[in-house]
C-alpha positions in Angstrom: -20.7 -49.1 26.8 -23.3 -50.9 29.3 -20.7 -53.5 30.2 -17.9 -50.4 31.0 -20.2 -48.6 32.9 -21.4 -51.4 35.2 -17.7 -52.8 35.7 -16.7 -49.2 36.7 -19.6 -48.4 39.3 -18.8 -51.9 41.1 -15.4 -50.8 41.0 -16.2 -47.6 42.5 -18.5 -48.7 45.1 -15.7 -51.3 46.5 -13.0 -48.4 46.5 -15.0 -46.2 48.5 -15.8 -48.9 50.9 -12.0 -49.5 51.2 -11.3 -45.9 51.6 -13.7 -45.2 54.4 -12.8 -48.3 56.3 -9.1 -48.2 56.0 -8.1 -44.5 55.0 -6.8 -45.9 51.6 -7.4 -44.4 48.4 -9.0 -47.6 46.8 -6.0 -47.4 43.8 -4.8 -51.1 44.5 -8.3 -52.2 43.4 -8.9 -49.2 40.8 -5.9 -49.7 38.9 -5.8 -53.3 37.6 -9.6 -52.9 37.2 -9.0 -49.8 34.9 -6.2 -51.3 32.9 -8.3 -54.6 32.4 -11.4 -52.2 31.3 -9.1 -50.3 29.2 -7.6 -53.5 27.5 -11.1 -55.0 27.1 -12.6 -52.4 25.0 -9.1 -51.4 22.9 -8.5 -48.0 24.8 -5.3 -46.5 25.3 -2.9 -48.8 23.6 0.9 -48.4 25.1 -0.3 -46.0 27.5 -3.1 -48.3 29.4 -0.9 -48.3 32.7 -0.3 -44.7 32.9 -4.1 -44.0 31.9 -5.2 -46.6 34.8 -2.7 -45.0 37.5 -3.5 -41.4 36.3 -7.2 -41.9 36.3 -7.0 -43.8 39.7 -5.6 -40.8 41.6 -8.1 -38.6 40.2 -10.8 -40.8 41.2 -9.4 -40.7 44.5 -10.0 -36.8 45.0 -13.7 -37.9 45.5 -13.1 -41.0 47.9 -10.9 -38.9 50.2 -13.2 -36.0 50.3 -15.9 -38.0 51.6 -14.1 -40.3 53.9 -11.8 -37.4 55.6 -15.1 -35.2 56.2 -16.4 -38.2 57.8 -13.6 -39.0 59.8 -12.9 -35.4 61.0 -16.4 -35.8 62.2 -15.9 -38.4 64.1 -12.5 -36.7 65.6 -10.1 -39.2 64.2 -7.9 -36.9 62.4 -4.5 -35.7 63.6 -4.4 -32.2 61.7 -1.2 -31.4 63.6 0.6 -34.4 61.9 -0.9 -33.9 58.5 -0.1 -30.3 58.0 3.8 -31.2 58.6 3.4 -33.9 56.0 1.6 -32.3 53.2 4.1 -30.2 51.8 6.5 -33.0 51.1 3.5 -35.2 49.8 2.4 -32.5 46.9 6.0 -32.3 45.9 6.4 -36.2 46.0 3.4 -36.5 43.7 4.0 -33.7 41.4 7.5 -35.0 40.7 6.4 -38.5 40.5 3.9 -38.2 38.3 6.0 -36.4 35.7 9.0 -38.6 35.8 6.9 -41.8 35.6 6.7 -42.0 31.8 10.5 -42.4 31.9 11.2 -44.6 34.9 10.3 -48.7 34.9 8.3 -49.1 38.4 9.3 -53.0 38.9 12.2 -52.9 41.2 10.0 -50.2 43.3 7.2 -52.7 42.9 9.1 -55.5 44.5 10.3 -53.5 47.3 6.9 -52.2 48.3 5.4 -55.7 47.8 8.2 -57.1 50.4 7.2 -53.9 52.7 3.3 -55.1 52.2 4.0 -58.5 53.6 5.8 -57.8 56.7 3.9 -54.8 57.6 0.5 -56.9 56.8 1.8 -60.1 58.7 2.5 -58.3 61.8 -1.1 -56.3 61.7 -2.6 -59.8 61.2 -0.9 -62.2 63.2 0.3 -60.1 66.2 -3.0 -58.3 66.8 -3.0 -59.0 70.8 0.3 -56.7 71.3 -1.0 -54.1 68.8 -4.5 -53.6 70.4 -3.8 -54.2 74.1 -0.4 -52.1 74.3 -1.1 -48.2 74.9 0.8 -46.5 71.9 3.6 -44.1 73.1 3.5 -40.8 71.0 6.8 -40.1 69.4 8.1 -36.5 68.5 9.6 -36.2 65.5 11.5 -33.0 63.7 9.3 -31.6 61.4 11.7 -32.0 58.4 11.1 -36.0 58.9 7.2 -35.5 58.2 8.0 -33.9 55.0 10.5 -36.4 54.0 8.1 -39.0 54.6 5.1 -37.1 53.2 7.4 -36.5 50.0 8.6 -40.3 49.5 4.8 -41.5 50.1 3.7 -39.2 47.7 6.4 -40.1 45.0 5.3 -43.9 45.5 1.6 -42.8 45.5 2.3 -41.1 42.0 4.4 -43.9 40.4 1.4 -46.6 41.4 -1.7 -44.8 41.6 -2.7 -45.5 45.1 -3.7 -42.9 47.8 -0.6 -43.8 50.0 -2.8 -45.0 52.8 -0.9 -48.4 53.0 2.2 -46.5 53.9 0.9 -43.7 55.9 -1.0 -46.2 58.4 1.7 -48.0 59.7 3.9 -44.9 59.7 1.3 -43.1 62.0 1.1 -46.2 64.0 5.0 -46.1 64.6 4.8 -42.6 65.8 2.1 -43.6 68.5 -1.0 -42.8 66.9 -3.8 -45.0 67.7 -5.5 -47.3 64.7 -8.6 -45.2 64.3 -6.9 -41.8 64.0 -3.9 -43.2 62.1 -6.6 -44.3 59.4 -8.7 -41.0 60.0 -5.4 -39.1 59.3 -4.4 -41.2 56.2 -7.7 -40.7 54.7 -7.2 -36.9 54.8 -3.8 -37.4 53.5 -5.0 -38.8 50.3 -6.6 -35.9 49.0 -3.3 -33.9 48.9 -1.9 -37.2 47.2 -4.7 -37.4 44.6 -4.5 -33.6 43.6 -0.7 -33.5 43.2 -0.8 -36.7 41.4 -3.7 -35.9 39.1 -2.1 -32.1 38.2 1.2 -34.2 37.3 -0.2 -36.7 35.1 -2.4 -33.9 33.3 1.0 -32.3 32.4 3.2 -35.1 31.6 0.5 -36.6 29.3 -0.9 -33.3 27.8 1.1 -33.8 24.3 0.9 -37.8 24.4 -0.8 -38.7 20.9 -3.0 -42.0 20.9 -4.9 -41.4 24.2 -8.8 -42.2 24.2 -11.2 -39.6 23.5 -12.1 -37.2 26.4 -9.0 -38.0 28.0 -7.4 -35.0 29.9 -3.6 -35.6 29.6 -3.3 -39.0 31.0 -6.8 -39.0 32.9 -9.4 -40.9 31.4 -12.7 -38.5 32.2 -15.4 -41.1 31.6 -14.0 -43.6 34.1 -12.9 -41.0 36.8 -16.8 -39.6 36.6 -18.2 -42.8 37.1 -16.2 -43.9 39.6 -16.3 -40.8 41.8 -20.2 -41.2 41.4 -20.3 -44.5 43.3 -17.2 -44.5 45.5 -18.2 -41.1 47.4 -21.7 -42.2 49.0 -19.8 -45.8 49.7 -16.9 -43.9 51.7 -19.6 -42.6 54.3 -20.6 -46.4 54.6 -17.4 -47.5 55.2 -16.6 -45.1 57.9 -19.7 -46.1 59.7 -18.9 -49.6 59.7 -15.2 -48.9 60.5 -16.6 -46.9 63.6 -18.4 -49.8 65.0 -15.7 -52.6 64.7 -13.4 -53.4 67.4 -9.9 -52.5 67.2 -8.7 -56.1 67.1 -10.9 -56.8 63.9 -9.7 -53.6 62.2 -6.3 -53.9 62.7 -6.8 -57.9 61.4 -8.9 -56.5 58.2 -6.0 -53.7 57.7 -3.6 -56.6 58.0 -5.5 -59.0 55.5 -5.7 -55.8 53.1 -2.3 -54.9 52.6 -1.5 -58.9 52.1 -3.9 -59.1 49.5 -2.4 -56.2 47.7 0.8 -58.0 47.9 -0.4 -60.3 46.2 -2.0 -58.5 43.5 1.2 -56.7 43.0 3.1 -59.9 42.7 0.8 -61.8 40.1 1.1 -58.5 37.9 5.0 -58.7 38.1 5.4 -62.2 37.3 
């Protein structure tokens, strides 16, 4: 039990730091860590992956609250865009979480991995163009933001991430500067986490063989422990991000995307 708590505290601290720095929920770290921990302690049986994804989304509620609050204090949240994406996001995460037990995500994982490699490489190796050019704002129809929010919500629910790895590149394409893209992404992960967590509670409610203290597919001991460690570290991540130059921030974000892609590739082989 002590080892389990130590692992979860370390995972929560790292996830919180990532959330504050890059506006992501930390699910790319939390999900594999929870799968390893649950397997090691023989918890969850055939539902280990579902429990890990559901619990990851639930923990993101804490990190996204902390990081979005601090990003908002630094005026880095584009609320006008966020409001238009939230409706689609909630619908997408609820639907994605509900259908997850019936849909294999292997093909989706590979499509997303290719996207991560392309986007991460672009951020990592073309930072001069990204940081020196002044972004040009693009005005999109409201329905576009709703559709994009919904698609990101579905994907986030299927793989247990906050969606920030998709939101930040999308907002960059819309002409939002990197700091505001990260701040808005951090706020976007909150409805993702709420919608996904509710969906996984419903879809896992009558499943047999789940660990004790589970709420649907959500494993409460892991969620509470990771949250307690991640919330204060999210604030630290925001503070570090504010001090970094845009060039370094873009490079670090690109590196993060490539690391996530490698993790997905290794888990699919």
